[in-house]
N, C-alpha and C positions, 0 to 999 in steps of 0.2 A: 515364589516371589509374587507380589501383588501386581501382576501385569494386567493392564486394562486395554482392551481393544475396542475399536469402533464396530458396532454390530453391523451385520450384513443388511444392505438395502435391497439386494437382489440375490437370491440364493440359487438360481438356476445355473447349473454347470454348462459351460459352452460345449458343443459337440465337436471339439477339436483336440487332436493329439498334442498335448502341451509339450511333450518331449520333442516331437517333430518341429514345433514352433521354436523351441529353444535351440534346436540344431540348425535353424535357418530355412525351413521349408517355405516354398513360395505359395503354398495353399493357405493363404491368410485372408482371402476375400470375404469369408463369412464371419470374420471377427466382429464382435460388438464394439460400439464406440465407447470410449472411457467416460463420455458424458453421462452414460446410463448409470455410472457409479459416482455420483457427485461427492466431492470432498467437502467436509464441513470446515469452514474457516475457523482458525483459533484466535479468540480475542487477545488483544495485546497484553492485558493484565494476567490472563491465564498463561500465556507464553512466558512472561517474566517469572512467574512462579516456577514453571518447568525449567527455565534456564538456571535459576539459582539452585534448585533442588538437584536436577539431573546433570547440569553442566558444570557446577562448581562443587557443591557439597558431596554428591555421590562419587565423583571421580577421586576426590581426596580420601574419602572413606575406603573406597576399593583399594587404592594404592597402599594406604596404611594397613588395611586388613590383610591383603595378600602378603605383604612383607611380614606381618605378624604371624600369619599361619605357616609361612615357610620356615620362620624361625622356630615356631612351635614344633614342627615336624623334625627339625634338626635337633632341638633340645630333647624331645621326647624319645628319640631313637638312640640316645647316649647309653653306654653300657650300664650305668647306675640306675636308669629309669626302666626297671624290669618288673615293677609291681603290676597287679591286675588292673588297677585304676588307670595306669598309663596306657593300657591297651585301648580302653574306651576313649581316653583323651587323644590318642593318635587318630582314631576313627573320627572323632569330632572335629579335629583340626583339618583332616583331609576333606570332610564334607563341607566345612566352612570355606575352605579354599575354592572348591569347585562352585559353591553357591555365589561367592564373590565374583568369580570369573564370568558366571552367567549374567551378572549385573551389567557387564560391559556392553553386549549387544542390546540389552534392554534399554539402557540409557541412550545409546545411539539411536535406537528406533524412536524413542519418545521425542528426542530433539529434532532429528532429521527426517524421520519417516512416520510421523504420528498417524498419517492417513493410511499407512500400510501399502505404499506403492513403491515398487522397485523395478529397475531396468533388467535385473538378473532374475531369472526364474528360480535358480538354485538358492539365492539369498532369500527370496520370498518364501520358498518352501521351508527353508531353515527356520525362519521366524514363525511360520504358520504351524509347524509341527514339532520343533525341537526345543526352542528357547524356553517356552513356558513349561513344557513337560520336564525337561532336564533341570531347570531352575527350581521348580517346586519339589522335585524329587530330592535334590541335594539339600534343600532346606529341611525337608522332612527327615532325611537321614541324620542331619546334624541334631535336630530336636530329639530324636529317639536315642541317639548316641549319648547326649547329655542326660537324658532320663535314665539310661542304663548305668551311666557313671554314678548318678546320684543314688540309684537303688543299691549299687555295689557298696558305696560308702555308708549308706544307711544300715545295711546288714552288718558290715564290718564294725561299725561303731555301736550300734544298738543291740546286735545279736552276735557278739564275737564267737560264741561257742559254735554257731552254725555256719560261720563265714567260710571255714575250710571246705565244707561240702557244697555250699551254694555259690561260692565266688572263686572257683578254681580258674587257673589260667587257660586250660583247654576250653572250658565253657565260655570264657570271655571271647576267645578267638572265633568260636562257632557263632556266638551272638553277633559279633562284628561283621561276619560274613553274611548272616541271614538278614540283618537289618536292611542293607542296600537292595538286595534282591526283592524282598517283600515290599519295600517302599516304591521301587520302580514299577512293580506290577500293580500296586494300588493306584498309582497315578497314571496308568496307561490310557484311560479315556481322554486325557488331555492331548494325546497324539492326534485325535480326530476333532479337536475343538474348532479348527478352521480349515479352509481349503484355499487354493490359489486360483484366481480367475485371470485370464489373459485378455487384454483388450487393446485397441489401437487408439493412440492419442489423436484427437481431432486437430490439435494445434501443430504438432510436429510430425505426425504420422508414425511415430515410433511405437514399438510394442511395450506395454507396461504390464506388470504382473502384480495383482492386487490380492492382499490377504483379506478374506471374507469369513466371518464366523458362520458355522453350520447351525442355523437356527433350529433345525430339527433336533439337534443335540442340546444346545444351550437352553432352549425353552421347554425341554422335556421335564416332566415332574420328577422322574427318577434321578435325573442329573442334578436338579436342585437339591434333592435329598442327599445325593452323593457328595456334593460340595459341602453341605453341612457336616456330613460324616467325616470328611477329611479335616475340616477345621476343628472339629471336636477331638479327633484322634491325634492330630499332629500339632495342635496349638493350645486349645482350651484345656483339655484334660492334662497334657504334660505340664502346663503352667500351674494348675492347681496341685498336681502331685508333687512337683518340684518345691513349691512353697511349703506344703505340708511336711514332706520328708526332711527338708533342710531345717525346719523349725524343730522337728524331733531330734535331728542330729545335734543341733546347737544346744538344746536342752540337756541331752545326754552328756555331751562334752562338758558342759558347765557342772553337772552333777558329779562327774568323775573328777574334775579339777578340784571341786570343793571337798570331796572326800579325801583326795590326796593331800590337800593342804591341812586338813584336820589331823591326818595321820602323821604329818611331818611337823614337828614343833619348830624347827629352825630351817629357814629357807636359804639354800645355797645360791651362789651365782648361776650355776648350771640350771637349777630349777627355775630361777627367774627368767632365764633365756627360754626355757621350755614353755613357761606360762605365756611369755610374749608371743612365741610361735603359735601357741594354741589360740591366742586372741586374734592373731592375723588370720588363722584358719577360719575363725568365726566370721570375720569380715569377708573372707573369700566366699564362703558358702552363702552368706546373706546377700552379698553383692551380686553373685552369679544368678541366684534365683530372682532377686528383685529386677535386675537388668533384663532377664528373659521375660518376666511378666510384663514389664512396662513396654518393652520393645515389640513384643509379639501380639499383645492384645489389640492394638489398632488394626492389624492385618486381618484379624478375625472379622471385625466389622466391615472392613473394606471388601473382603472376598465374597461376602454373602449379601451385601447390600448394593453392589454396583448396578446402576441402571443407566442406559444410554441417554436418557433425557437429561442427566446431570453432566454430560461430557463437557459442556462449555460453562459450567458453573464454577465461579471462582472459589467459593467455599469448599465445594467438593474437590477441586484440584489441590487446594491447600491441604486438605485432609489426606488425599491420596499421596501427595508428595511427602508429607510428614510420616505417614505409615511406612512407605517404602524406605525412607531414610533411616527410620528407627529400626526396621528389620535388618538392613545392612549393618547398622551400628552394632547390633547384637552379635553378629559374626565377625566384626572387625576388631573388637577390643579385647578379645579373650586373652591373647598373649600378654597384653599390658596389665590385665588384671592379675594373671599368674605371677608376673614379675613383681608386682607391688605387694601381693599378699602371701606368696609362697617362697620361703627362704630356700628350700631345696631346689626349686625350679630356677630361682634367680642365680644361685651359686653355680648350678650346672651350666647355665647360659654364659656366665662370666668365664668359667673355666674353658668352655668351648671357644669363646672369643680369643682368650689368651693362647690357647693351643693353636688355633688357626693362624694367629699373628706370628707366633714363634716359628711355626712350620714354614710360613711364607718367608719370613726374614731369614730363617736358617737356610732354606733352599736357595734364596737369592744370594746369600753370602757364599755358600759352597760353590754355586755356579760362577760367581765372580772370581773366587780363588782358583778354581779349575781353569777358567779362561786366562787368568794371569800367568799360571804355570805354563800353559801352552804358548803364551806370548814370549816368555823369557827363556823357554827351552832352546838350547843351541841347536843349530841345524846339523 
């Protein structure tokens, strides 16, 4: 996720055991004053943009997306969803769910702790080392899962003769297991992007824990190249490949449908329904790739062009908020796209709802009958 932090103004680590400080040690006389880490005030118009994006729009998207991804996992684990493509779809749904959950601490920090100051050392360490690393990793996993799903569909549609050997179920499960491990390893430098500095407030005398960027890492030439590499591998290249492969899939599907129509003189009702389902599949493929390209492209620009001098710029804040909202949107609407364009997915979802309702009503009815029998049974 495009998390933006205020760069370090002082990168010297204090010579104090932070764990002892957190446990309440009295040896705090050598602590630096928090005034040495001045906070940059947020202009009113910038805060209004943040409030709308992260306090209103983002929470709604996260709630809608989490519900959708949970329903995705429920539907995709039904007995009839056993194809190879559903293996990748389950992996994509799980990655999307975790990515959306990571947006919760991110939005809270932007609204309430934009300056990176916390009373709890553990919370500060969590934001300094975990949130950005885990969020970016989950987003990367979701992107690669979607790419693997598209490659599987491309081979199945365009090269059906090789699909049995190249798209087996065992290979799919191995791929789904390898993708998260590889992605977490590639994103591991983000674990060291920041550190926690402890200081004493001059106003209240309380200990504060500040998140400060490690400039020795952020400003290193190899880290700049590393960030570009991640953006290319996990955003730019997948976006281009998805568009290309989906165009090939759509063209091949259209050619097959046209050939089928020419071979069939009379179109039956069943064939009309099949053609309609194929048309919906075209919209599904095109919509998925277009949504990904539109939603992820701003994050590429944001991740590689962030500069601390723009931190209080209204134009930059609008762009940053828009990019983050679009990125969350990409992972929040998958379930609803499937419901609209996939008949099999929609029917499985409705059957699952009916089954859950019948089981709930049936269990309640049986329990009521059993309780009634116990009540009228003679002593």
